[in-house]
C-alpha positions as CSV (number, residue, x, y, z in Angstrom):
1,M,-10.0,-10.1,13.5
2,L,-12.1,-12.8,15.4
3,L,-10.7,-14.7,18.4
4,L,-12.2,-17.3,20.5
5,A,-12.7,-16.2,24.2
6,D,-10.1,-18.8,25.3
7,Q,-7.4,-17.0,23.2
8,C,-8.1,-13.8,24.6
9,E,-6.4,-14.2,27.9
10,D,-3.2,-15.4,25.8
11,L,-3.4,-12.2,23.5
12,V,-0.2,-10.1,24.0
13,V,-0.9,-6.4,23.0
14,D,1.8,-4.0,22.7
15,G,1.7,-0.6,21.1
16,D,3.5,-1.8,17.8
17,N,1.0,-4.5,16.6
18,G,-1.8,-2.4,16.1
19,L,-4.4,-4.2,18.3
20,T,-6.7,-2.3,20.6
21,P,-8.0,-4.5,23.4
22,P,-11.3,-3.4,25.1
23,A,-11.2,-2.4,28.7
24,S,-13.1,-5.7,29.5
25,V,-13.7,-8.4,27.1
26,T,-17.6,-8.5,26.8
27,A,-20.1,-9.8,24.4
28,G,-23.0,-7.8,24.0
29,S,-24.1,-7.1,27.6
30,G,-22.6,-10.0,29.4
31,A,-19.3,-11.7,30.2
32,V,-17.7,-13.8,27.6
33,S,-18.1,-17.4,28.0
34,P,-15.2,-19.8,26.9
35,G,-15.5,-20.8,23.3
36,S,-17.6,-17.7,22.1
37,I,-16.2,-15.6,19.4
38,V,-15.0,-12.0,20.2
39,A,-14.2,-9.3,17.7
40,V,-10.8,-7.2,18.3
41,E,-10.4,-4.0,16.6
42,E,-7.2,-3.3,14.8
43,S,-6.1,0.3,14.8
44,P,-4.3,1.7,12.0
45,P,-0.4,2.1,12.2
46,T,0.7,5.3,13.5
47,A,3.8,7.5,12.7
48,P,6.6,7.1,15.3
49,A,6.5,9.5,18.3
50,N,9.7,11.3,17.4
51,G,8.2,12.7,14.4
52,E,10.0,10.7,11.5
53,T,8.1,9.1,8.8
54,R,8.6,5.3,8.3
55,G,11.1,4.5,5.7
56,M,10.1,2.8,2.3
57,S,11.5,-0.8,2.2
58,V,13.9,-1.6,-0.7
59,F,11.3,-3.8,-2.2
60,V,8.9,-0.7,-2.5
61,L,11.5,1.4,-4.2
62,A,12.5,-1.3,-6.4
63,G,8.8,-1.8,-7.5
64,I,8.5,1.9,-8.1
65,G,11.5,1.7,-10.3
66,M,10.2,-1.3,-12.1
67,M,6.9,0.4,-12.8
68,N,8.6,3.2,-14.3
69,A,10.9,1.4,-16.5
70,V,7.7,-0.9,-17.7
71,L,5.5,2.6,-18.3
72,L,8.2,4.1,-20.2
73,L,9.0,0.9,-22.4
74,V,5.1,0.5,-22.9
75,G,4.5,4.0,-24.0
76,T,7.7,4.0,-26.1
77,G,6.8,0.8,-27.9
78,L,3.3,1.6,-28.6
79,G,4.4,4.8,-30.1
80,W,7.0,3.0,-32.2
81,L,4.3,0.4,-33.3
82,G,2.0,3.6,-34.3
83,D,4.9,5.2,-36.1
84,R,5.5,1.9,-38.2
85,Q,1.7,1.5,-39.1
86,L,1.3,5.3,-39.9
87,G,4.7,6.4,-41.2
88,T,4.9,9.2,-38.9
89,T,8.4,8.7,-37.4
90,P,9.2,9.9,-34.8
91,A,6.1,11.8,-33.7
92,L,4.1,8.8,-32.1
93,L,7.4,7.6,-30.6
94,L,8.0,10.8,-28.9
95,I,4.4,11.2,-27.7
96,G,4.4,7.7,-26.4
97,M,7.6,8.2,-24.6
98,A,6.2,11.4,-23.0
99,L,3.2,9.7,-21.9
100,G,5.3,6.8,-20.5
101,I,7.3,9.4,-18.5
102,G,4.2,11.2,-17.3
103,C,2.3,7.9,-16.2
104,G,5.5,6.9,-14.5
105,A,6.0,10.3,-12.6
106,F,2.2,10.3,-11.5
107,C,2.3,6.7,-10.2
108,T,5.7,7.5,-8.5
109,Y,4.0,10.5,-6.9
110,K,1.0,8.5,-5.6
111,Q,3.2,5.8,-4.2
112,V,5.6,8.4,-2.3
113,H,2.6,10.5,-1.2
114,H,1.0,7.5,0.4
115,Y,4.3,6.7,2.5
116,L,4.7,10.5,3.2
117,S,1.1,11.2,4.3
118,G,1.0,8.5,6.7
């Protein structure tokens, strides 16, 4: 994040916004003059101190559910189309459904693992 030096004195930093201010705001080897540009590092969010993980929002959970529904429908639909073309009913339909469920489970694992690992 880049800020003008004039904005640095107005910068409010608390433990929840992820900004890590330097001990003294300097540019190179000298002090910052008004109007110069200063880089402020953003620290990654940390887990709450009491050891609890941050909960997933309703929108994240709805997104995971929609992703599973779409993957299941796409897999089933492609299997159904393949069966119609090749006359192999219901082999490709079941294979497509299984692939859709498997892809949905994998994507759900990746999303949930992302939130649980921090």
